[in-house]
C-alpha positions in Angstrom: -27.2 -38.1 -11.5 -24.9 -38.1 -8.4 -25.0 -41.9 -8.2 -24.1 -42.2 -11.8 -21.1 -39.9 -11.2 -20.2 -41.7 -8.0 -19.2 -44.8 -10.0 -18.0 -43.4 -13.2 -14.4 -44.5 -12.6 -12.6 -47.4 -10.9 -11.3 -45.2 -8.0 -14.6 -43.4 -7.4 -16.4 -46.8 -7.4 -13.9 -48.4 -5.0 -13.9 -45.4 -2.7 -17.7 -45.4 -2.6 -17.6 -49.2 -1.6 -15.2 -48.4 1.1 -17.3 -45.7 2.7 -20.5 -47.8 2.2 -18.9 -50.5 4.3 -17.0 -48.7 7.1 -16.2 -45.2 8.3 -13.0 -44.1 6.5 -10.7 -41.1 7.1 -9.3 -38.9 4.3 -5.9 -40.1 5.3 -7.0 -43.9 4.9 -8.5 -43.1 1.5 -5.4 -41.1 0.4 -3.0 -43.9 1.5 -4.9 -46.4 -0.5 -6.1 -44.3 -3.6 -3.9 -41.2 -3.6 -5.2 -37.7 -4.6 -7.9 -39.2 -6.9 -9.4 -40.9 -3.9 -9.5 -37.6 -2.0 -11.1 -35.9 -5.0 -13.7 -38.7 -4.9 -14.5 -38.1 -1.2 -14.8 -34.4 -1.8 -17.2 -35.1 -4.6 -19.3 -37.4 -2.5 -19.5 -34.8 0.3 -20.5 -32.2 -2.2 -23.3 -34.5 -3.6 -24.4 -35.4 0.0 -23.7 -39.1 -0.6 -21.6 -39.2 2.6 -22.0 -38.1 6.1 -18.9 -37.0 8.1 -17.8 -37.0 11.7 -14.7 -36.1 13.6 -12.9 -38.9 15.2 -9.7 -39.1 17.3 -7.2 -41.8 17.7 -4.8 -42.4 20.5 -2.7 -39.3 20.7 -3.6 -38.0 17.4 -5.4 -34.9 16.2 -9.1 -35.2 15.1 -9.7 -36.4 11.7 -12.7 -36.2 9.5 -14.2 -39.6 8.7 -16.6 -40.4 5.9 -19.5 -42.9 5.7 -22.1 -43.4 2.9 -25.6 -42.1 3.9 -27.2 -44.9 1.7 -27.0 -48.6 1.6 -29.6 -48.9 -1.1 -31.4 -46.7 -3.6 -35.0 -47.0 -4.7 -35.8 -45.0 -7.9 -39.2 -44.3 -9.2 -39.2 -41.1 -11.2 -41.1 -39.3 -13.9 -39.5 -36.5 -15.7 -39.9 -34.5 -19.0 -38.0 -36.2 -21.8 -36.0 -33.0 -22.5 -34.9 -32.5 -18.8 -33.8 -36.2 -18.4 -32.0 -36.0 -21.8 -30.1 -32.9 -20.6 -29.2 -34.6 -17.4 -28.1 -37.9 -18.9 -26.2 -36.0 -21.7 -24.0 -34.4 -19.0 -23.7 -37.4 -16.9 -22.3 -39.5 -19.8 -20.3 -36.7 -21.4 -16.6 -37.5 -22.1 -14.3 -36.2 -19.5 -12.3 -34.1 -22.0 -15.5 -32.4 -23.4 -16.8 -31.9 -19.9 -13.5 -30.4 -18.5 -13.5 -27.8 -21.2 -17.0 -26.6 -20.2 -16.3 -26.8 -16.5 -13.2 -24.7 -17.0 -15.3 -22.1 -18.9 -17.9 -21.9 -16.2 -15.2 -21.8 -13.4 -13.5 -18.9 -15.1 -16.8 -17.2 -15.9 -18.1 -17.2 -12.3 -14.8 -15.9 -10.9 -14.2 -15.4 -7.1 -17.6 -13.8 -6.5 -19.9 -16.1 -8.3 -22.5 -15.4 -11.0 -26.2 -15.6 -11.5 -27.0 -18.9 -13.1 -29.4 -17.3 -15.6 -26.6 -15.3 -17.1 -24.3 -18.3 -17.3 -27.0 -20.3 -18.9 -27.6 -17.5 -21.4 -23.8 -17.2 -22.2 -23.4 -20.9 -22.7 -26.8 -21.2 -24.6 -27.9 -24.2 -22.5 -31.1 -24.9 -20.5 -31.3 -24.4 -16.7 -31.6 -28.1 -16.4 -28.4 -28.7 -18.3 -26.5 -26.0 -16.4 -27.7 -27.5 -13.1 -26.3 -31.0 -14.3 -23.0 -29.4 -15.4 -22.5 -27.7 -12.0 -23.6 -30.7 -10.1 -21.0 -32.9 -11.9 -18.2 -30.6 -11.0 -16.2 -30.9 -7.8 -15.1 -27.2 -8.2 -18.6 -25.6 -8.6 -21.7 -25.3 -6.6 -25.0 -23.4 -6.4 -25.8 -20.9 -3.6 -29.4 -20.0 -4.3 -29.5 -18.7 -7.9 -25.7 -18.1 -8.1 -23.0 -20.4 -9.2 -19.9 -20.2 -7.0 -16.6 -21.9 -6.8 -17.0 -24.7 -4.3 -14.7 -24.7 -1.2 -14.5 -27.1 1.6 
């Protein structure tokens, strides 16, 4: 699912192409794509689609630079139909519908996080669907069996 979400908008797709070709700093991406480009980088970092390094220029402070881990993907997978259906449903969900669900989860987990089983029960979704919902979010993440608010 991360690769589907990495190219689900023009900006994300363009930023992913940029970091696939060369190391790019957050400033370079922001100058070219604005805040949406920075959100894309944050998402790629969370999904482990990019590696990072600190680099310095002449007389400037160190900056974090990003580069794609992968130059190609080989996919050969088998999954139960229900699980792949849950994942694809979340991946292809309209942004407005997803945003409403994400906000609900974000509010539900609060600052301290919440056990994923409790969140799944409250939302009446499978663990697979919950995992896909959290993985799609740039604001949420898993820490063990807890869902937390994602911070850099």
